[in-house]
C-alpha positions in Angstrom: -42.9 -8.8 44.3 -43.3 -5.3 42.9 -46.7 -4.5 41.4 -45.0 -2.7 38.5 -42.9 -5.7 37.4 -43.7 -6.7 33.8 -43.4 -10.4 34.6 -45.7 -10.5 37.6 -48.2 -12.9 36.0 -45.6 -15.5 35.6 -44.9 -15.7 39.3 -48.5 -15.7 40.3 -49.7 -18.5 38.1 -48.5 -21.3 40.4 -47.1 -19.4 43.3 -43.7 -21.1 42.4 -42.0 -19.1 39.7 -39.1 -21.5 39.8 -41.4 -24.0 38.0 -40.9 -22.2 34.8 -37.1 -22.4 35.1 -37.4 -26.1 35.6 -39.4 -26.4 32.4 -36.9 -24.3 30.5 -34.0 -26.3 31.9 -35.7 -29.5 30.6 -36.5 -28.0 27.2 -33.0 -26.7 26.9 -31.5 -30.0 27.8 -33.7 -31.8 25.3 -32.8 -29.3 22.5 -29.1 -29.6 23.3 -29.4 -33.3 23.0 -31.2 -32.9 19.6 -28.2 -30.7 18.5 -25.7 -33.5 19.3 -27.8 -36.2 17.8 -28.6 -34.3 14.6 -25.0 -33.2 14.2 -23.9 -36.9 14.3 -26.7 -37.7 11.9 -25.7 -35.1 9.4 -22.2 -36.4 9.3 -23.4 -40.1 9.0 -26.0 -39.3 6.3 -24.5 -36.3 4.5 -28.0 -34.8 4.5 -28.3 -31.1 3.8 -31.7 -31.1 5.4 -30.3 -32.6 8.6 -27.4 -30.2 8.6 -29.5 -27.1 8.3 -31.9 -28.4 10.9 -28.9 -28.9 13.3 -28.0 -25.3 12.9 -31.7 -24.5 13.5 -31.6 -26.5 16.7 -28.5 -24.7 17.9 -30.1 -21.3 17.6 -33.2 -22.7 19.4 -31.0 -24.0 22.2 -29.4 -20.5 22.5 -32.9 -19.0 22.6 -34.0 -21.3 25.4 -30.8 -20.5 27.3 -31.5 -16.8 27.0 -35.1 -17.5 28.2 -33.7 -19.4 31.1 -31.4 -16.5 32.0 -34.4 -14.1 31.7 -36.5 -16.4 33.9 -33.7 -16.4 36.6 -33.5 -12.6 36.5 -37.3 -12.3 36.8 -37.0 -13.8 40.3 -34.7 -11.0 41.5 -35.6 -7.5 42.5 -35.8 -4.9 39.7 -32.5 -3.2 39.2 -31.4 -0.9 36.4 -27.9 -2.5 36.1 -29.3 -6.0 36.1 -31.9 -5.1 33.4 -29.2 -3.6 31.3 -27.0 -6.6 31.8 -29.7 -8.9 30.5 -30.4 -6.6 27.6 -26.8 -6.9 26.6 -27.0 -10.7 26.8 -30.3 -10.7 24.8 -28.9 -8.4 22.1 -25.6 -10.3 21.8 -27.4 -13.7 21.7 -29.8 -12.4 19.0 -26.9 -11.1 16.9 -25.0 -14.3 17.2 -28.1 -16.4 16.3 -28.8 -14.1 13.3 -25.3 -14.4 12.0 -25.3 -18.2 12.3 -28.7 -18.5 10.7 -27.7 -16.2 7.8 -24.5 -18.1 7.2 -26.1 -21.5 7.3 -29.2 -20.3 5.3 -27.0 -18.9 2.6 -24.9 -22.1 2.4 -28.0 -24.3 2.4 -29.6 -22.3 -0.4 -26.4 -22.5 -2.6 -25.8 -26.2 -1.8 -29.5 -27.0 -2.1 -29.7 -25.6 -5.6 -26.5 -27.5 -6.6 -27.9 -30.7 -5.2 -31.1 -30.3 -7.2 -29.0 -30.9 -10.3 -26.3 -33.2 -8.7 -28.1 -35.1 -5.9 -25.8 -37.2 -3.7 -26.8 -40.6 -2.3 -28.5 -40.0 1.1 -29.4 -43.1 3.2 -33.1 -42.8 3.8 -33.3 -45.2 6.7 -30.7 -43.4 8.8 -32.1 -40.0 7.8 -35.6 -41.1 8.9 -34.2 -42.3 12.3 -32.5 -39.0 13.1 -35.5 -37.1 11.9 -37.8 -39.0 14.2 -35.4 -38.6 17.1 -35.5 -34.8 16.6 -39.3 -34.7 16.2 -40.0 -36.9 19.2 -37.7 -34.8 21.4 -39.3 -31.6 20.1 -42.8 -32.9 20.9 -41.7 -33.8 24.4 -40.3 -30.2 24.9 -43.5 -28.7 23.3 -45.6 -30.7 25.8 -43.5 -29.5 28.7 -43.8 -25.8 27.7 -47.3 -25.8 26.3 -49.2 -25.3 29.6 -47.1 -22.2 30.5 -46.8 -20.7 27.0 -49.4 -18.0 27.8 -47.8 -17.0 31.1 -45.5 -14.3 29.8 -43.6 -13.3 26.6 -40.5 -15.2 27.8 -42.4 -18.5 28.0 -44.2 -17.9 24.7 -40.9 -17.2 22.9 -39.4 -20.4 24.4 -42.5 -22.4 23.2 -42.2 -21.0 19.7 -38.5 -21.8 19.6 -39.2 -25.5 20.1 -42.3 -25.5 17.8 -40.3 -23.9 15.0 -37.6 -26.6 15.3 -40.2 -29.3 15.2 -41.1 -28.1 11.7 -37.5 -28.6 10.6 -37.5 -32.2 11.9 -40.8 -32.8 10.1 -39.2 -31.7 6.9 -36.3 -34.1 7.4 -38.8 -37.0 8.0 -40.8 -36.1 4.9 -37.6 -36.1 2.8 -36.5 -39.4 4.2 -39.9 -41.0 3.4 -39.9 -39.6 -0.2 -36.4 -40.9 -0.8 -37.3 -44.3 0.6 -40.4 -44.7 -1.4 -39.5 -43.1 -4.7 -35.7 -42.9 -4.8 -36.1 -39.1 -5.5 -32.8 -37.9 -3.9 -33.6 -34.3 -4.6 -36.1 -34.5 -1.7 -33.2 -33.9 0.7 -32.2 -30.7 -1.1 -35.8 -29.5 -1.3 -36.2 -30.1 2.5 -32.9 -28.3 3.1 -34.1 -25.3 1.1 -37.4 -25.4 3.0 -35.6 -25.3 6.3 -33.2 -22.6 4.9 -36.2 -20.3 4.2 -37.4 -20.9 7.8 -34.1 -20.0 9.4 -33.3 -17.0 7.1 -36.8 -15.5 7.9 -36.1 -16.1 11.6 -32.7 -14.4 11.3 -34.3 -11.2 10.0 -36.9 -11.3 12.8 -34.1 -11.6 15.4 -32.4 -8.6 13.9 -35.4 -6.3 14.3 
């Protein structure tokens, strides 16, 4: 282990740097499962909030995959070619995430405004179930990554990816509860607009 390596603290915390990769693998698997579950849920419910949160989860899964690649490269000796190779992956992934977020965010904003005036019927019970699935899965991933979030920038970014997605799931749950208790169907559109603001702001951060 070179003393000048930027990610040295990550390896020294437990003496087994591979532990971080295991945590990232678990978090990535959980997030990928959330993507599939929420994609199915958005089709079943027709919820704008769940659709935008699905796109949100996709970008989080990509971010965790990039963190996993970075974690793997950290274990190898420093190499200018390898570093440049990772930088390429990082830049391409960030651009892809940004493009997806901007497209979905723009769509959600336009569709959300339309649905404020013409709200479709959204089944609150199903929406609540899928929202809870997403939130519980995110909480599990947050718990797994929490103890290592201060180890290095890579782990901190991974932790924030999952935490950010949990906010989206919480928005879906709130919308479902409001619809169930009041019949206010516009709650789904409002939640979708809220998640859209989260993902658009995230897109601009990724492009910096």
